[in-house]
Structure formats: structure tokens, C-alpha cells
N, C-alpha and C positions, 0 to 999 in steps of 0.2 A: 350487621354482621361483617366482620373483617376476616376473610380467609378461613371461615369455619369457626371462628372464635366469637362467641356471643358476649353480651354485657356481663352475664353472671360469671363466665370464665375469666374475663378481664378483671373483675373485682377480686376473684380468688387469687389470681396471679399477683395482683397489686398487694393483697393482704400478706401473701407469702413473702414477697420482697420486703415489705415493711417489717415483718418479723425477723427476717434474715439480716437485713442491713441497718435497720433502725431509721427513724424519721430524719435524723441529721445527715445520714449517708445517702439517702435517695436523690437529693438534688445533685450531689457530687457525682453519683453514679450516672444519672441521666446526662449530666454535662459531659462526662467522659465518653459516654456512648455517642452523643452528638458529635463530639470532636472526632471520634473514630470513624463515624459514618462520613463525615466531611473529608477526612484523609483518604478514605477508601474511594469515594467518588472522584477526588482529585487524581489519585493514582490511576483510576480507570480511564479518565479523560486523557491523561498523559500517555497511557499505553495505546489508546485508540489513535491519538495523534502520531505516535511513533509508527504504528502500523500504516497509517495513511502516508507518512513521509517515506517509509520503506517501499510501499507500493509505487509511489511517485518516482522514487529513484530507480526502481527496477524498470518502470515504463520508459523513463528517459534513457537508461542504459540500452534497452532493447531498440529504441528509436535510433540512438547513436550508432549501434552496431549495424542496423539496417542501412543507415546512411553511409557508413564506412564500407559495407559490402557493395553497395551500389557504385560508390566511387571506384572501388577496386575493380569491379566488373567493367566500368567505363574505361579504366586504364588498361585492362587486359585486352579489350576489343581494339583499342587504338594501337596497342603494342603489336597485336597479331596482324592488323591491317598494315601497319608500318613495316613489319617483317616481310609481308607479301608484296611490298612495293606500292601499296595503295595510299594515295594522298589523303590525309585525315583532316586537312584544313577545311573548316566550316561545315563539316558533315556530322550528322547525328549518329549515334550508335546503330540505330536501325538501318540507316543508309549504308554504314560501313559493314554491317552484318550481311546485307544483301549483296554487296560487292564481294565480300569474302566468300559467301556461299556460291556465287556465280563463278568466281575464280577457281574454287575447289572442284566444281563440277567439270570444268574444262580440263 
């Protein structure tokens, strides 16, 4: 039994198709249905690939934005430290932030 359709129902459907389209048209009809199904599956795979590509590009854009924001933050910390007269040579942002904080407390 396929999806609630038994052998007797399948025979009835086949008989109706045979009456409607004739014996010569059935192979052509089956061929066109097969081609249509193949095209549908191909389009489905292409749309799934497009979705994966879109998700990948969004992920890359988000990572690039995060990297850009981190670089901007680094630059801003060094700029503030430099404006306060703190030497930035060889110091990490955390070290600079500690020095900026201690300078601002005084």
C-alpha cells in the first residue's frame, strides 16, 4: 500500500488514464512527468545551494564586521592612550586600558 492507495485503486487510476489519453499517449505522458520531476528536483537542489551560499556569505560578512569592529576598538584605545600622553609601543590594549584607567582616576 502506497500512501493509502492500494492495488485496486492503482488499477482504477491506470484504467481511467488509459481511457482519457489512449495507449499511445501514456508513455509520452509518463516521460514528460519524469522530465518534470527531474527538473523540479534540479531546481530544488539549486535553491538549497543558493540558500547555503547566502548563509555562508552572511556568516562571512558578520565575521568581517566583527574583525573590523575589533580593529576599530584597538585603534580607538591606542588613540585615547596617545592623546593622554601614554606610550603605546609594545603594549596590548588591556595594558593600555589599565594605564588609561589609572590616569583617569588620578
